[in-house]
N, CA, C, O and the ligand as a Tripos MOL2 file, in Angstrom:
@<TRIPOS>MOLECULE
protein
  245   243    62     0     0
PROTEIN
NO_CHARGES

@<TRIPOS>ATOM
      1 N           9.5780  -15.4110   79.0650 N.3       1 MET1
      2 CA         10.0400  -14.1120   78.4590 C.3       1 MET1
      3 C           8.8320  -13.1010   78.5010 C.2       1 MET1
      4 O           7.6480  -13.4350   78.5030 O.2       1 MET1
      5 N           9.3050  -11.8390   78.5350 N.am      2 ALA2
      6 CA          8.3130  -10.7490   78.3620 C.3       2 ALA2
      7 C           7.5290  -10.9300   77.1070 C.2       2 ALA2
      8 O           8.0570  -11.4890   76.1460 O.2       2 ALA2
      9 N           6.2370  -10.4690   77.0520 N.am      3 HIS3
     10 CA          5.4360  -10.9970   75.9200 C.3       3 HIS3
     11 C           4.4590   -9.7870   75.8020 C.2       3 HIS3
     12 O           3.9350   -9.3380   76.8220 O.2       3 HIS3
     13 N           4.2070   -9.2520   74.5730 N.am      4 PRO4
     14 CA          3.3370   -8.2960   74.3740 C.3       4 PRO4
     15 C           1.8590   -8.7600   74.6870 C.2       4 PRO4
     16 O           1.4670   -9.8560   74.2860 O.2       4 PRO4
     17 N           1.0760   -7.9390   75.3840 N.am      5 LYS5
     18 CA         -0.2690   -8.3220   75.6610 C.3       5 LYS5
     19 C          -1.1670   -8.3840   74.4890 C.2       5 LYS5
     20 O          -2.0140   -9.2630   74.3290 O.2       5 LYS5
     21 N          -0.9340   -7.3800   73.6560 N.am      6 ARG6
     22 CA         -1.7450   -7.1340   72.4690 C.3       6 ARG6
     23 C          -0.9830   -7.1710   71.2760 C.2       6 ARG6
     24 O           0.2070   -6.8560   71.2830 O.2       6 ARG6
     25 N          -1.6680   -7.5880   70.0960 N.am      7 LYS7
     26 CA         -1.0870   -7.3700   68.8200 C.3       7 LYS7
     27 C          -0.9270   -5.9190   68.5030 C.2       7 LYS7
     28 O          -1.8250   -5.1440   68.8300 O.2       7 LYS7
     29 N           0.1750   -5.4770   67.8750 N.am      8 THR8
     30 CA          0.4170   -4.1740   67.3430 C.3       8 THR8
     31 C          -0.5020   -4.1130   66.0510 C.2       8 THR8
     32 O          -0.4460   -4.9180   65.1220 O.2       8 THR8
     33 N          -1.3690   -3.0130   66.1470 N.am      9 SER9
     34 CA         -2.2070   -2.9020   64.9920 C.3       9 SER9
     35 C          -1.4980   -2.3260   63.7330 C.2       9 SER9
     36 O          -0.4940   -1.6270   63.8740 O.2       9 SER9
     37 N          -1.9780   -2.5940   62.5680 N.am     10 LYS10
     38 CA         -1.2600   -2.0520   61.3110 C.3      10 LYS10
     39 C          -1.0310   -0.6630   61.4620 C.2      10 LYS10
     40 O           0.0890   -0.2180   61.2130 O.2      10 LYS10
     41 N          -2.0450    0.1590   61.8770 N.am     11 THR11
     42 CA         -1.8780    1.5820   62.0850 C.3      11 THR11
     43 C          -0.7630    1.9130   62.9630 C.2      11 THR11
     44 O           0.1140    2.6970   62.6000 O.2      11 THR11
     45 N          -0.7640    1.3200   64.1570 N.am     12 ARG12
     46 CA          0.3520    1.6750   65.1370 C.3      12 ARG12
     47 C           1.5820    1.3360   64.5830 C.2      12 ARG12
     48 O           2.4900    2.1610   64.6810 O.2      12 ARG12
     49 N           1.8100    0.1470   63.9490 N.am     13 ARG13
     50 CA          3.0440   -0.3090   63.4090 C.3      13 ARG13
     51 C           3.4830    0.7030   62.3190 C.2      13 ARG13
     52 O           4.6060    1.2070   62.3190 O.2      13 ARG13
     53 N           2.5440    0.9670   61.4020 N.am     14 ASP14
     54 CA          2.9470    1.8830   60.2120 C.3      14 ASP14
     55 C           3.2800    3.3750   60.7740 C.2      14 ASP14
     56 O           4.2150    4.0010   60.2760 O.2      14 ASP14
     57 N           2.5420    3.8950   61.7600 N.am     15 LYS15
     58 CA          2.8880    5.1170   62.3900 C.3      15 LYS15
     59 C           4.3080    5.1190   62.9590 C.2      15 LYS15
     60 O           5.0310    6.1110   62.8720 O.2      15 LYS15
     61 N           4.6740    4.0120   63.5280 N.am     16 ARG16
     62 CA          5.9610    3.9110   64.1430 C.3      16 ARG16
     63 C           7.0140    4.0690   63.0730 C.2      16 ARG16
     64 O           8.0460    4.6990   63.3040 O.2      16 ARG16
     65 N           6.7460    3.4610   61.8110 N.am     17 ARG17
     66 CA          7.7650    3.4280   60.8270 C.3      17 ARG17
     67 C           7.7870    4.6000   59.9900 C.2      17 ARG17
     68 O           8.5490    4.6480   59.0250 O.2      17 ARG17
     69 N           6.9380    5.6400   60.3110 N.am     18 THR18
     70 CA          7.0330    6.8620   59.5200 C.3      18 THR18
     71 C           8.3650    7.6190   59.9190 C.2      18 THR18
     72 O           8.7710    8.5560   59.2310 O.2      18 THR18
     73 N           9.0090    7.2020   61.0100 N.am     19 HIS19
     74 CA         10.2990    7.8500   61.4260 C.3      19 HIS19
     75 C          11.4310    7.0570   60.7040 C.2      19 HIS19
     76 O          12.5690    7.5160   60.7960 O.2      19 HIS19
     77 N          11.2370    5.9500   60.0170 N.am     20 TYR20
     78 CA         12.3170    5.2520   59.3150 C.3      20 TYR20
     79 C          12.6180    6.0210   58.0810 C.2      20 TYR20
     80 O          11.6720    6.1730   57.3090 O.2      20 TYR20
     81 N          13.7460    6.5240   57.7610 N.am     21 LYS21
     82 CA         14.0570    6.9660   56.4390 C.3      21 LYS21
     83 C          15.5540    6.9610   56.2050 C.2      21 LYS21
     84 O          16.3600    7.0160   57.1330 O.2      21 LYS21
     85 N          15.8760    6.8970   54.9820 N.am     22 ALA22
     86 CA         17.3230    6.9030   54.5690 C.3      22 ALA22
     87 C          17.8870    8.1920   54.9340 C.2      22 ALA22
     88 O          17.2510    9.2410   54.8250 O.2      22 ALA22
     89 N          19.1030    8.1140   55.3760 N.am     23 GLU23
     90 CA         19.8320    9.4430   55.7760 C.3      23 GLU23
     91 C          20.8940    9.7460   54.7290 C.2      23 GLU23
     92 O          21.5350    8.8680   54.1540 O.2      23 GLU23
     93 N          21.0300   11.0150   54.5300 N.am     24 MET24
     94 CA         21.9750   11.5080   53.4610 C.3      24 MET24
     95 C          23.4290   11.1890   54.0510 C.2      24 MET24
     96 O          23.7100   11.4440   55.2210 O.2      24 MET24
     97 N          24.2460   10.6650   53.2340 N.am     25 PRO25
     98 CA         25.6300   10.4860   53.7320 C.3      25 PRO25
     99 C          26.3570   11.7900   53.8650 C.2      25 PRO25
    100 O          26.0890   12.7020   53.0820 O.2      25 PRO25
    101 N          27.2540   11.9400   54.7970 N.am     26 ALA26
    102 CA         27.9900   13.1180   55.0770 C.3      26 ALA26
    103 C          28.8580   13.3530   53.8620 C.2      26 ALA26
    104 O          29.5590   12.4400   53.4250 O.2      26 ALA26
    105 N          28.8320   14.5440   53.3070 N.am     27 LEU27
    106 CA         29.4540   14.8460   52.0680 C.3      27 LEU27
    107 C          30.5730   15.9520   52.3210 C.2      27 LEU27
    108 O          30.3600   16.9480   53.0120 O.2      27 LEU27
    109 N          31.6680   15.7050   51.7520 N.am     28 GLY28
    110 CA         32.7620   16.6840   51.7650 C.3      28 GLY28
    111 C          33.3030   16.9750   50.4590 C.2      28 GLY28
    112 O          32.7550   16.4510   49.4890 O.2      28 GLY28
    113 N          34.3800   17.7950   50.2750 N.am     29 VAL29
    114 CA         34.8710   18.2010   49.0310 C.3      29 VAL29
    115 C          36.3160   17.7230   48.9390 C.2      29 VAL29
    116 O          37.1660   18.0190   49.7790 O.2      29 VAL29
    117 N          36.5400   16.9610   47.8620 N.am     30 CYS30
    118 CA         37.9420   16.4510   47.6610 C.3      30 CYS30
    119 C          38.9860   17.5180   47.5860 C.2      30 CYS30
    120 O          38.8740   18.4300   46.7660 O.2      30 CYS30
    121 N          40.0550   17.4370   48.4560 N.am     31 SER31
    122 CA         41.0090   18.4360   48.4250 C.3      31 SER31
    123 C          41.9670   18.4660   47.2180 C.2      31 SER31
    124 O          42.7630   19.3810   47.0060 O.2      31 SER31
    125 N          41.8080   17.3560   46.4390 N.am     32 ASN32
    126 CA         42.7580   17.2830   45.2450 C.3      32 ASN32
    127 C          42.0570   17.8100   44.0550 C.2      32 ASN32
    128 O          42.6220   18.6580   43.3640 O.2      32 ASN32
    129 N          40.7940   17.3510   43.7340 N.am     33 CYS33
    130 CA         40.0410   17.6670   42.5060 C.3      33 CYS33
    131 C          38.8790   18.5010   42.7900 C.2      33 CYS33
    132 O          38.3070   18.9910   41.8170 O.2      33 CYS33
    133 N          38.3890   18.7690   44.0760 N.am     34 GLY34
    134 CA         37.3080   19.5470   44.4530 C.3      34 GLY34
    135 C          35.8990   19.0390   44.1710 C.2      34 GLY34
    136 O          34.9270   19.7930   44.2290 O.2      34 GLY34
    137 N          35.8040   17.7190   43.8570 N.am     35 SER35
    138 CA         34.4230   17.1680   43.6610 C.3      35 SER35
    139 C          33.8790   16.6050   45.0350 C.2      35 SER35
    140 O          34.6420   16.3200   45.9580 O.2      35 SER35
    141 N          32.5240   16.4650   45.1040 N.am     36 ALA36
    142 CA         31.9220   16.0960   46.2770 C.3      36 ALA36
    143 C          32.2260   14.6440   46.4840 C.2      36 ALA36
    144 O          32.0770   13.8390   45.5650 O.2      36 ALA36
    145 N          32.6630   14.2830   47.7110 N.am     37 VAL37
    146 CA         33.0100   12.9300   48.0860 C.3      37 VAL37
    147 C          32.3450   12.5370   49.4690 C.2      37 VAL37
    148 O          32.1170   13.4020   50.3150 O.2      37 VAL37
    149 N          32.0700   11.3170   49.6510 N.am     38 LYS38
    150 CA         31.5850   10.7790   50.9110 C.3      38 LYS38
    151 C          32.8730   10.9270   51.8950 C.2      38 LYS38
    152 O          33.9970   10.6290   51.4900 O.2      38 LYS38
    153 N          32.6430   11.4020   53.2000 N.am     39 LEU39
    154 CA         33.7030   11.4550   54.1000 C.3      39 LEU39
    155 C          34.2410   10.0770   54.4170 C.2      39 LEU39
    156 O          33.5280    9.0770   54.3260 O.2      39 LEU39
    157 N          35.6150   10.0320   54.8240 N.am     40 HIS40
    158 CA         36.3560    8.8190   55.1490 C.3      40 HIS40
    159 C          36.3350    7.7940   53.9690 C.2      40 HIS40
    160 O          36.3770    6.5830   54.1860 O.2      40 HIS40
    161 N          36.2660    8.3510   52.6520 N.am     41 THR41
    162 CA         36.1340    7.5050   51.5850 C.3      41 THR41
    163 C          37.1160    8.1230   50.4810 C.2      41 THR41
    164 O          37.2730    9.3370   50.3440 O.2      41 THR41
    165 N          37.7480    7.1670   49.7230 N.am     42 VAL42
    166 CA         38.6000    7.5570   48.6420 C.3      42 VAL42
    167 C          37.8200    8.3370   47.5750 C.2      42 VAL42
    168 O          36.6980    7.9410   47.2610 O.2      42 VAL42
    169 N          38.3050    9.3200   47.0540 N.am     43 CYS43
    170 CA         37.6970   10.1650   45.9880 C.3      43 CYS43
    171 C          37.3990    9.3020   44.8330 C.2      43 CYS43
    172 O          38.2880    8.6210   44.3220 O.2      43 CYS43
    173 N          36.1650    9.3010   44.3900 N.am     44 GLY44
    174 CA         35.8640    8.4540   43.2400 C.3      44 GLY44
    175 C          36.2410    9.1240   41.8550 C.2      44 GLY44
    176 O          36.1940    8.4640   40.8170 O.2      44 GLY44
    177 N          36.5890   10.3570   41.8720 N.am     45 GLU45
    178 CA         37.1230   11.0250   40.7050 C.3      45 GLU45
    179 C          38.5480   10.8690   40.3960 C.2      45 GLU45
    180 O          38.9270   10.5940   39.2570 O.2      45 GLU45
    181 N          39.4020   11.0520   41.4560 N.am     46 CYS46
    182 CA         40.8260   11.1510   41.3840 C.3      46 CYS46
    183 C          41.5410   10.0240   42.1110 C.2      46 CYS46
    184 O          42.6990    9.7320   41.8120 O.2      46 CYS46
    185 N          40.8700    9.3940   43.0550 N.am     47 GLY47
    186 CA         41.4530    8.3060   43.8400 C.3      47 GLY47
    187 C          42.3210    8.6940   45.0020 C.2      47 GLY47
    188 O          43.0670    7.9100   45.5870 O.2      47 GLY47
    189 N          42.1600   10.0190   45.3050 N.am     48 TYR48
    190 CA         42.9630   10.5700   46.4500 C.3      48 TYR48
    191 C          42.2970   10.3990   47.7270 C.2      48 TYR48
    192 O          41.0670   10.4010   47.7700 O.2      48 TYR48
    193 N          43.0510   10.2390   48.8450 N.am     49 TYR49
    194 CA         42.4530   10.2260   50.1040 C.3      49 TYR49
    195 C          43.3640   10.9520   51.0400 C.2      49 TYR49
    196 O          44.5200   10.5340   51.1010 O.2      49 TYR49
    197 N          43.0370   11.9370   51.7510 N.am     50 ARG50
    198 CA         43.7310   12.7960   52.7350 C.3      50 ARG50
    199 C          44.9990   13.1880   52.0460 C.2      50 ARG50
    200 O          46.0860   12.9560   52.5760 O.2      50 ARG50
    201 N          44.8930   13.7920   50.8440 N.am     51 GLY51
    202 CA         46.0350   14.3240   50.1290 C.3      51 GLY51
    203 C          47.0260   13.4870   49.4910 C.2      51 GLY51
    204 O          48.0280   13.9390   48.9370 O.2      51 GLY51
    205 N          46.6980   12.1120   49.5870 N.am     52 LYS52
    206 CA         47.6840   11.1830   48.9360 C.3      52 LYS52
    207 C          46.9050   10.3940   47.9120 C.2      52 LYS52
    208 O          45.6900   10.2260   48.0130 O.2      52 LYS52
    209 N          47.6460    9.9080   46.9080 N.am     53 LEU53
    210 CA         46.9960    9.0160   45.9490 C.3      53 LEU53
    211 C          46.8400    7.6840   46.6090 C.2      53 LEU53
    212 O          47.8380    7.0880   47.0150 O.2      53 LEU53
    213 N          45.5710    7.1590   46.7430 N.am     54 ALA54
    214 CA         45.3270    5.9250   47.4070 C.3      54 ALA54
    215 C          44.9760    4.8710   46.4630 C.2      54 ALA54
    216 O          45.3520    3.7190   46.6800 O.2      54 ALA54
    217 N          44.2760    5.1740   45.4170 N.am     55 VAL55
    218 CA         43.8120    4.1900   44.3540 C.3      55 VAL55
    219 C          44.1830    4.7950   42.9240 C.2      55 VAL55
    220 O          43.7010    5.8540   42.5230 O.2      55 VAL55
    221 N          44.9900    4.1040   42.2710 N.am     56 GLU56
    222 CA         45.2060    4.4980   40.8710 C.3      56 GLU56
    223 C          43.9220    4.4970   40.0720 C.2      56 GLU56
    224 O          43.1810    3.5150   40.1070 O.2      56 GLU56
    225 N          43.6510    5.5160   39.3880 N.am     57 LYS57
    226 CA         42.4630    5.5980   38.5050 C.3      57 LYS57
    227 C          42.6410    4.7390   37.3160 C.2      57 LYS57
    228 O          43.6520    4.8400   36.6200 O.2      57 LYS57
    229 N          41.6310    3.8420   37.0400 N.am     58 GLU58
    230 CA         41.8220    3.0070   35.8770 C.3      58 GLU58
    231 C          41.6500    3.7780   34.5780 C.2      58 GLU58
    232 O          40.7090    4.5610   34.4470 O.2      58 GLU58
    233 N          42.5120    3.5780   33.6480 N.am     59 VAL59
    234 CA         42.3390    4.2650   32.4170 C.3      59 VAL59
    235 C          41.6290    3.3790   31.3830 C.2      59 VAL59
    236 O          42.2160    2.4240   30.8750 O.2      59 VAL59
    237 N          40.3510    3.7040   31.0700 N.am     60 THR60
    238 CA         39.7150    2.9360   30.0740 C.3      60 THR60
    239 C          39.6830    3.6880   28.7560 C.2      60 THR60
    240 O          39.1440    4.7890   28.6510 O.2      60 THR60
    241 N          40.2910    3.0400   27.7360 N.am     61 ALA61
    242 CA         40.3220    3.7460   26.4730 C.3      61 ALA61
    243 C          39.9800    2.7700   25.3600 C.2      61 ALA61
    244 O          39.9460    3.1540   24.1910 O.2      61 ALA61
    245 ZN         39.2660   13.9540   43.9810 Zn       62 ZN62
@<TRIPOS>BOND
     1     1     2 1
     2     2     3 1
     3     3     4 2
     4     3     5 am
     5     5     6 1
     6     6     7 1
     7     7     8 2
     8     7     9 am
     9     9    10 1
    10    10    11 1
    11    11    12 2
    12    11    13 am
    13    13    14 1
    14    14    15 1
    15    15    16 2
    16    15    17 am
    17    17    18 1
    18    18    19 1
    19    19    20 2
    20    19    21 am
    21    21    22 1
    22    22    23 1
    23    23    24 2
    24    23    25 am
    25    25    26 1
    26    26    27 1
    27    27    28 2
    28    27    29 am
    29    29    30 1
    30    30    31 1
    31    31    32 2
    32    31    33 am
    33    33    34 1
    34    34    35 1
    35    35    36 2
    36    35    37 am
    37    37    38 1
    38    38    39 1
    39    39    40 2
    40    39    41 am
    41    41    42 1
    42    42    43 1
    43    43    44 2
    44    43    45 am
    45    45    46 1
    46    46    47 1
    47    47    48 2
    48    47    49 am
    49    49    50 1
    50    50    51 1
    51    51    52 2
    52    51    53 am
    53    53    54 1
    54    54    55 1
    55    55    56 2
    56    55    57 am
    57    57    58 1
    58    58    59 1
    59    59    60 2
    60    59    61 am
    61    61    62 1
    62    62    63 1
    63    63    64 2
    64    63    65 am
    65    65    66 1
    66    66    67 1
    67    67    68 2
    68    67    69 am
    69    69    70 1
    70    70    71 1
    71    71    72 2
    72    71    73 am
    73    73    74 1
    74    74    75 1
    75    75    76 2
    76    75    77 am
    77    77    78 1
    78    78    79 1
    79    79    80 2
    80    79    81 am
    81    81    82 1
    82    82    83 1
    83    83    84 2
    84    83    85 am
    85    85    86 1
    86    86    87 1
    87    87    88 2
    88    87    89 am
    89    89    90 1
    90    90    91 1
    91    91    92 2
    92    91    93 am
    93    93    94 1
    94    94    95 1
    95    95    96 2
    96    95    97 am
    97    97    98 1
    98    98    99 1
    99    99   100 2
   100    99   101 am
   101   101   102 1
   102   102   103 1
   103   103   104 2
   104   103   105 am
   105   105   106 1
   106   106   107 1
   107   107   108 2
   108   107   109 am
   109   109   110 1
   110   110   111 1
   111   111   112 2
   112   111   113 am
   113   113   114 1
   114   114   115 1
   115   115   116 2
   116   115   117 am
   117   117   118 1
   118   118   119 1
   119   119   120 2
   120   119   121 am
   121   121   122 1
   122   122   123 1
   123   123   124 2
   124   123   125 am
   125   125   126 1
   126   126   127 1
   127   127   128 2
   128   127   129 am
   129   129   130 1
   130   130   131 1
   131   131   132 2
   132   131   133 am
   133   133   134 1
   134   134   135 1
   135   135   136 2
   136   135   137 am
   137   137   138 1
   138   138   139 1
   139   139   140 2
   140   139   141 am
   141   141   142 1
   142   142   143 1
   143   143   144 2
   144   143   145 am
   145   145   146 1
   146   146   147 1
   147   147   148 2
   148   147   149 am
   149   149   150 1
   150   150   151 1
   151   151   152 2
   152   151   153 am
   153   153   154 1
   154   154   155 1
   155   155   156 2
   156   155   157 am
   157   157   158 1
   158   158   159 1
   159   159   160 2
   160   159   161 am
   161   161   162 1
   162   162   163 1
   163   163   164 2
   164   163   165 am
   165   165   166 1
   166   166   167 1
   167   167   168 2
   168   167   169 am
   169   169   170 1
   170   170   171 1
   171   171   172 2
   172   171   173 am
   173   173   174 1
   174   174   175 1
   175   175   176 2
   176   175   177 am
   177   177   178 1
   178   178   179 1
   179   179   180 2
   180   179   181 am
   181   181   182 1
   182   182   183 1
   183   183   184 2
   184   183   185 am
   185   185   186 1
   186   186   187 1
   187   187   188 2
   188   187   189 am
   189   189   190 1
   190   190   191 1
   191   191   192 2
   192   191   193 am
   193   193   194 1
   194   194   195 1
   195   195   196 2
   196   195   197 am
   197   197   198 1
   198   198   199 1
   199   199   200 2
   200   199   201 am
   201   201   202 1
   202   202   203 1
   203   203   204 2
   204   203   205 am
   205   205   206 1
   206   206   207 1
   207   207   208 2
   208   207   209 am
   209   209   210 1
   210   210   211 1
   211   211   212 2
   212   211   213 am
   213   213   214 1
   214   214   215 1
   215   215   216 2
   216   215   217 am
   217   217   218 1
   218   218   219 1
   219   219   220 2
   220   219   221 am
   221   221   222 1
   222   222   223 1
   223   223   224 2
   224   223   225 am
   225   225   226 1
   226   226   227 1
   227   227   228 2
   228   227   229 am
   229   229   230 1
   230   230   231 1
   231   231   232 2
   232   231   233 am
   233   233   234 1
   234   234   235 1
   235   235   236 2
   236   235   237 am
   237   237   238 1
   238   238   239 1
   239   239   240 2
   240   239   241 am
   241   241   242 1
   242   242   243 1
   243   243   244 2
@<TRIPOS>SUBSTRUCTURE
     1 MET1         2 RESIDUE 1 A MET
     2 ALA2         6 RESIDUE 1 A ALA
     3 HIS3        10 RESIDUE 1 A HIS
     4 PRO4        14 RESIDUE 1 A PRO
     5 LYS5        18 RESIDUE 1 A LYS
     6 ARG6        22 RESIDUE 1 A ARG
     7 LYS7        26 RESIDUE 1 A LYS
     8 THR8        30 RESIDUE 1 A THR
     9 SER9        34 RESIDUE 1 A SER
    10 LYS10       38 RESIDUE 1 A LYS
    11 THR11       42 RESIDUE 1 A THR
    12 ARG12       46 RESIDUE 1 A ARG
    13 ARG13       50 RESIDUE 1 A ARG
    14 ASP14       54 RESIDUE 1 A ASP
    15 LYS15       58 RESIDUE 1 A LYS
    16 ARG16       62 RESIDUE 1 A ARG
    17 ARG17       66 RESIDUE 1 A ARG
    18 THR18       70 RESIDUE 1 A THR
    19 HIS19       74 RESIDUE 1 A HIS
    20 TYR20       78 RESIDUE 1 A TYR
    21 LYS21       82 RESIDUE 1 A LYS
    22 ALA22       86 RESIDUE 1 A ALA
    23 GLU23       90 RESIDUE 1 A GLU
    24 MET24       94 RESIDUE 1 A MET
    25 PRO25       98 RESIDUE 1 A PRO
    26 ALA26      102 RESIDUE 1 A ALA
    27 LEU27      106 RESIDUE 1 A LEU
    28 GLY28      110 RESIDUE 1 A GLY
    29 VAL29      114 RESIDUE 1 A VAL
    30 CYS30      118 RESIDUE 1 A CYS
    31 SER31      122 RESIDUE 1 A SER
    32 ASN32      126 RESIDUE 1 A ASN
    33 CYS33      130 RESIDUE 1 A CYS
    34 GLY34      134 RESIDUE 1 A GLY
    35 SER35      138 RESIDUE 1 A SER
    36 ALA36      142 RESIDUE 1 A ALA
    37 VAL37      146 RESIDUE 1 A VAL
    38 LYS38      150 RESIDUE 1 A LYS
    39 LEU39      154 RESIDUE 1 A LEU
    40 HIS40      158 RESIDUE 1 A HIS
    41 THR41      162 RESIDUE 1 A THR
    42 VAL42      166 RESIDUE 1 A VAL
    43 CYS43      170 RESIDUE 1 A CYS
    44 GLY44      174 RESIDUE 1 A GLY
    45 GLU45      178 RESIDUE 1 A GLU
    46 CYS46      182 RESIDUE 1 A CYS
    47 GLY47      186 RESIDUE 1 A GLY
    48 TYR48      190 RESIDUE 1 A TYR
    49 TYR49      194 RESIDUE 1 A TYR
    50 ARG50      198 RESIDUE 1 A ARG
    51 GLY51      202 RESIDUE 1 A GLY
    52 LYS52      206 RESIDUE 1 A LYS
    53 LEU53      210 RESIDUE 1 A LEU
    54 ALA54      214 RESIDUE 1 A ALA
    55 VAL55      218 RESIDUE 1 A VAL
    56 GLU56      222 RESIDUE 1 A GLU
    57 LYS57      226 RESIDUE 1 A LYS
    58 GLU58      230 RESIDUE 1 A GLU
    59 VAL59      234 RESIDUE 1 A VAL
    60 THR60      238 RESIDUE 1 A THR
    61 ALA61      242 RESIDUE 1 A ALA
    62 ZN62       245 GROUP 0 **** ****
């Protein structure tokens, strides 16, 4: 198998990793309640997805 000739130094390894970072999820606006929601995801506020009720909101009282 192909094999690296030299060990990657800590500096080189860490410099490579400077490009690793968490990406912000794509955000949209719920068409039912107007709150910010992750795209392709049921709204956490009202439980609607693409204009229809997908998940009934639990009523905690
Ligand atoms: Zn909503």
